[in-house]
C-alpha positions as a printed NumPy array, in Angstrom:
array([[-174.432,   28.525,  116.399],
       [-176.806,   27.021,  113.926],
       [-178.29 ,   30.434,  113.665],
       [-175.136,   32.244,  112.784],
       [-174.636,   30.131,  109.534],
       [-177.809,   32.731,  108.098],
       [-175.34 ,   35.122,  108.518],
       [-173.572,   35.543,  104.622],
       [-170.264,   37.339,  106.721],
       [-170.585,   34.417,  108.818],
       [-170.56 ,   31.766,  106.355],
       [-168.015,   33.466,  104.174],
       [-165.663,   33.596,  107.463],
       [-166.499,   29.554,  107.719],
       [-165.839,   28.586,  103.981],
       [-162.409,   30.48 ,  103.865],
       [-161.542,   29.096,  106.986],
       [-162.061,   25.612,  105.696],
       [-160.468,   26.261,  102.541],
       [-157.467,   27.775,  104.761],
       [-157.079,   24.744,  107.196],
       [-157.187,   22.547,  103.778],
       [-154.113,   24.066,  102.634],
       [-155.703,   26.435,  100.02 ],
       [-154.945,   29.886,  101.038],
       [-155.244,   31.027,   97.356],
       [-158.967,   29.913,   97.173],
       [-159.489,   31.202,  101.219],
       [-158.118,   34.643,   99.904],
       [-159.997,   34.675,   96.475],
       [-163.254,   34.266,   98.752],
       [-162.302,   37.089,  101.372],
       [-161.45 ,   39.256,   98.602],
       [-164.837,   38.765,   96.759],
       [-166.28 ,   39.419,  100.301],
       [-164.973,   42.331,  100.843],
       [-165.373,   43.549,   97.359],
       [-169.11 ,   42.611,   97.82 ],
       [-169.407,   44.939,  101.13 ],
       [-168.719,   42.593,  103.967],
       [-166.093,   44.076,  105.944],
       [-166.316,   42.56 ,  109.585],
       [-163.452,   42.172,  111.885],
       [-163.63 ,   38.349,  111.069],
       [-163.613,   38.615,  106.895],
       [-160.28 ,   40.667,  107.43 ],
       [-158.961,   38.513,  110.556],
       [-159.225,   35.432,  108.357],
       [-158.255,   37.054,  105.318],
       [-154.64 ,   38.137,  107.628],
       [-154.456,   34.893,  108.582],
       [-154.898,   33.459,  104.703],
       [-152.212,   36.65 ,  103.649],
       [-149.436,   35.282,  106.261],
       [-149.71 ,   31.933,  105.782],
       [-148.713,   32.443,  101.904],
       [-146.056,   34.945,  103.07 ],
       [-147.565,   37.991,  101.912],
       [-146.668,   39.706,  105.752],
       [-147.358,   43.242,  104.453],
       [-151.062,   42.582,  103.56 ],
       [-151.342,   40.647,  106.123],
       [-150.523,   43.355,  108.988],
       [-152.827,   45.557,  107.088],
       [-155.497,   43.147,  107.43 ],
       [-154.831,   42.53 ,  111.27 ],
       [-154.961,   45.951,  111.921],
       [-158.081,   46.251,  109.924],
       [-159.96 ,   43.376,  111.9  ],
       [-158.324,   45.357,  115.241],
       [-159.467,   48.596,  114.323],
       [-163.572,   47.055,  113.614],
       [-163.298,   45.466,  116.745],
       [-161.003,   47.087,  119.543],
       [-161.918,   44.932,  122.354],
       [-160.848,   41.508,  120.503],
       [-157.485,   40.489,  121.517],
       [-156.694,   38.163,  118.397],
       [-156.161,   40.645,  115.545],
       [-153.528,   42.46 ,  117.285],
       [-152.047,   39.257,  118.921],
       [-151.961,   37.852,  115.175],
       [-150.047,   41.681,  113.902],
       [-147.306,   41.252,  116.185],
       [-146.109,   37.426,  115.409]])
């Protein structure tokens, strides 16, 4: 687990998740949007972005993020499950 902290994409995902869990969805979205703008397009970034958007009531955008997460990692069932909600 500690080795994952050396992977920038994982750190971004972790920081965004902490912000989201603390109720600061806007900050979480900014962190994730910045990561995407910088070229970090892993499925976890898109999944976490979808969760932040959904919790903020931006459902159409959240659906797009969940779909992108599922496209980038088709064997993970979490993104399609969130998209179905």
